[in-house]
C-alpha positions as CSV (number, residue, x, y, z in Angstrom):
1,M,143.9,100.0,76.1
2,G,144.7,97.5,78.8
3,H,148.1,96.6,77.2
4,V,149.1,100.3,77.1
5,I,148.3,100.7,80.8
6,V,150.4,97.7,81.8
7,K,153.3,98.9,79.7
8,T,153.2,102.4,81.2
9,L,153.0,101.2,84.8
10,A,155.9,98.8,84.2
11,A,158.1,101.7,83.1
12,L,156.9,103.9,85.8
13,Y,157.6,101.6,88.7
14,S,160.8,99.9,87.4
15,S,163.2,101.2,90.1
16,E,162.5,101.7,93.8
17,D,165.7,103.9,94.0
18,A,163.7,106.6,92.2
19,F,161.2,106.8,95.1
20,S,163.6,109.2,97.0
21,L,163.7,111.7,94.1
22,S,161.3,114.7,93.7
23,S,161.7,114.4,89.9
24,Y,160.3,110.9,89.9
25,W,157.2,112.0,91.9
26,N,156.6,115.1,89.8
27,D,156.7,113.0,86.6
28,R,154.5,110.4,88.1
29,Y,151.8,112.8,89.3
30,K,151.8,114.4,85.8
31,R,151.2,111.0,84.2
32,E,148.5,110.1,86.7
33,G,146.6,113.4,86.2
34,G,145.7,114.0,89.8
35,A,144.1,110.6,90.4
36,A,143.9,109.8,94.1
37,F,146.2,107.1,95.5
38,E,146.5,106.0,99.2
39,W,149.7,104.4,100.3
40,Y,149.1,101.5,102.7
41,R,145.9,102.5,104.5
42,D,142.8,104.7,104.1
43,Y,141.3,106.8,106.8
44,G,138.7,104.2,107.7
45,S,141.3,101.7,108.9
46,L,143.4,104.4,110.7
47,E,140.7,106.6,112.2
48,V,140.9,105.2,115.8
49,V,144.7,105.6,115.9
50,L,144.7,109.1,114.3
51,D,141.9,110.3,116.6
52,R,143.8,109.1,119.6
53,H,147.2,110.6,118.8
54,L,146.5,113.7,116.8
55,D,144.7,116.8,118.2
56,K,141.7,117.7,116.1
57,S,141.6,121.2,117.5
58,Q,145.2,122.1,116.7
59,P,147.1,122.5,113.4
60,V,148.4,119.2,112.0
61,L,151.2,118.9,109.4
62,H,150.9,116.2,106.7
63,V,154.3,115.6,105.1
64,G,154.7,114.0,101.7
65,V,151.0,114.3,100.9
66,G,151.3,113.0,97.3
67,T,147.8,112.5,95.9
68,S,146.4,111.2,99.1
69,R,142.9,112.2,100.2
70,I,143.3,111.2,103.8
71,Q,143.5,114.9,104.9
72,Y,140.1,115.5,103.3
73,Q,138.6,112.6,105.3
74,M,140.2,113.9,108.4
75,H,138.6,117.3,107.7
76,L,135.2,115.7,107.4
77,D,135.8,114.0,110.7
78,G,136.4,117.2,112.6
79,F,140.1,118.1,112.2
80,R,140.2,121.9,112.0
81,A,143.5,122.7,110.3
82,I,145.6,120.3,108.2
83,H,148.6,121.7,106.3
84,S,149.9,119.3,103.7
85,V,153.3,119.6,102.0
86,D,155.2,117.8,99.3
87,Y,158.4,118.5,97.3
88,A,156.6,117.6,94.0
89,P,154.9,120.9,92.9
90,V,152.6,119.0,90.5
91,C,150.6,117.3,93.3
92,I,150.5,120.4,95.5
93,Q,148.9,122.3,92.6
94,Q,146.4,119.5,91.9
95,L,145.3,119.3,95.5
96,A,145.3,123.1,96.1
97,T,142.9,123.4,93.2
98,L,140.8,120.4,94.2
99,H,140.3,121.7,97.8
100,A,140.4,125.5,97.1
101,H,137.1,126.0,98.9
102,V,137.6,123.5,101.7
103,P,138.1,125.4,105.0
104,G,141.1,124.2,107.1
105,L,143.0,122.4,104.3
106,T,146.1,124.2,103.0
107,Y,148.9,123.1,100.7
108,A,152.5,124.2,100.1
109,V,155.6,122.9,98.3
110,A,158.2,122.0,100.9
111,D,161.0,119.5,101.5
112,C,160.4,117.6,104.8
113,R,164.2,117.4,105.3
114,S,164.4,121.1,105.6
115,M,161.4,123.3,106.4
116,P,162.7,126.7,107.6
117,E,159.4,128.3,106.6
118,Y,157.9,126.7,109.7
119,A,158.9,127.8,113.2
120,D,159.7,125.5,116.1
121,G,156.6,124.0,117.5
122,S,154.4,125.2,114.7
123,F,152.2,122.1,114.7
124,P,150.8,121.4,118.2
125,G,148.3,119.0,116.6
126,G,151.0,116.6,115.4
127,V,152.7,115.5,112.2
128,L,151.4,112.7,109.9
129,D,153.6,110.7,107.6
130,K,152.1,108.0,105.4
131,G,154.9,106.4,103.5
132,T,157.2,109.4,103.2
133,L,160.0,108.2,105.3
134,D,159.8,104.9,103.4
135,A,160.3,106.7,100.1
136,L,163.4,108.5,101.5
137,L,164.9,105.2,102.7
138,C,164.9,104.0,99.1
139,G,167.7,106.5,98.2
140,D,171.5,106.2,98.5
141,S,171.5,108.8,101.3
142,D,168.9,107.0,103.4
143,E,170.7,107.5,106.7
144,E,171.3,111.2,106.3
145,D,168.0,111.9,104.6
146,S,165.9,110.1,107.2
147,L,167.7,111.8,110.1
148,Q,167.2,115.2,108.6
149,M,163.5,114.5,108.0
150,L,162.9,113.2,111.5
151,R,164.7,116.1,113.1
152,E,162.6,118.5,111.2
153,C,159.4,116.7,112.2
154,Y,160.6,116.7,115.8
155,R,161.4,120.5,115.6
156,V,158.0,121.6,114.3
157,L,156.0,119.4,116.7
158,G,154.4,121.2,119.6
159,P,155.4,120.0,123.1
160,G,153.6,116.8,123.9
161,A,152.5,116.3,120.3
162,A,153.2,113.2,118.2
163,Y,154.8,112.3,114.9
164,L,152.9,109.4,113.3
165,Q,154.6,107.3,110.8
166,I,152.6,104.8,108.8
167,T,154.6,102.1,107.1
168,Y,155.0,98.4,106.1
169,A,158.1,98.1,108.2
170,P,158.0,96.1,111.5
171,P,159.9,97.2,114.6
172,R,163.1,95.2,113.9
173,S,163.8,97.2,110.8
174,R,162.2,100.6,111.6
175,L,163.2,101.4,115.2
176,R,166.8,101.9,114.2
177,Y,165.8,105.0,112.3
178,L,163.3,106.3,114.9
179,Q,165.5,105.7,118.0
180,R,168.9,107.4,117.6
181,P,170.3,108.3,121.0
182,G,172.1,111.6,121.1
183,Q,170.9,112.7,117.7
184,G,168.1,115.1,118.6
185,L,165.2,112.7,118.7
186,D,164.2,112.8,122.3
187,W,160.8,111.2,122.0
188,Q,158.9,108.3,123.4
189,V,158.1,105.6,120.7
190,L,154.9,103.6,120.7
191,F,153.4,101.5,117.9
192,W,150.2,99.9,116.6
193,E,149.9,97.0,114.3
194,V,146.9,97.5,112.0
195,G,145.6,94.5,110.1
196,Q,142.6,93.5,108.1
197,Q,138.9,93.9,109.0
198,G,139.7,96.4,111.8
199,R,142.1,94.2,113.7
200,R,144.5,96.4,115.8
201,E,147.0,95.9,118.5
202,G,148.4,98.8,120.4
203,P,149.5,101.2,121.5
204,V,152.6,99.1,122.4
205,A,155.4,101.0,124.3
206,V,158.7,100.1,122.8
207,A,160.6,100.6,126.0
208,A,158.5,98.0,127.7
209,L,159.5,95.2,125.3
210,S,162.5,93.0,125.0
211,E,164.3,92.5,121.7
212,E,162.7,89.0,121.5
213,Q,159.2,90.5,122.0
214,L,159.8,93.2,119.4
215,G,161.0,90.5,117.0
216,A,157.6,88.7,117.2
217,Y,156.0,91.4,115.1
218,P,154.3,91.3,112.7
219,K,151.8,89.1,114.4
220,Q,149.2,89.3,111.6
221,A,149.5,87.8,108.1
222,Y,149.0,91.2,106.3
223,S,149.3,94.3,108.3
224,H,150.9,97.8,108.6
225,F,152.5,99.7,111.5
226,V,151.8,103.1,112.9
227,Y,154.7,104.4,114.9
228,V,153.7,107.1,117.4
229,C,156.7,109.3,118.4
230,V,155.7,111.6,121.2
231,K,157.8,114.8,121.9
232,P,158.3,115.6,125.6
233,A,155.8,118.0,127.1
234,A,157.0,121.5,128.1
235,A,157.3,120.6,131.8
236,A,159.4,117.5,131.0
237,M,161.6,119.4,128.6
238,A,162.2,122.1,131.2
239,A,163.2,119.6,133.8
240,S,165.7,117.8,131.6
């Protein structure tokens, strides 16, 4: 049995280019049969950061949910309304069935690069992305796909709310996507470095650091980053 599993996984994960394709994820979730999988970090290691930058009392959008259960852990911790989307129908069906009787957890098929079904400012609690931008960056259209996704996340954020992106990527490689002057991403960017055994550094304001200081990250041997991109509040937007 063990040899069969190894062979199957080798075939399934043979090309990172496929990570940007909905067909890859749909096939993968069918094979895995709804088994939970958390990219990068579970709720326990992210709780402090999520509690600080997402509003528990307001609707939160979780883009690219996959087979994550972090939204359920957030629900248990007091988040009142989390709407999770993915462009792979299989995982949405699996999770919608699993959490059919859990109040405040809803699921829908949607492509985070274009979400016309959600009005501007629909999610005043914030937007959570755990590895979804990373997946899009594996494709041939990484520049275009990532900009479309980030613009959509910006659009559906409520004023003053934050888009949180959880990733392996340090500032020197990730900020070029998050900070694009004149391209509709008028947000303030902060970040946390989250390491092992609860080690955290942050929030660090990107604007306050030099290129040399940003290049010093990661500072821990094995860590992930949470980028917090805060949309201007209504007053600030009106004044601009």
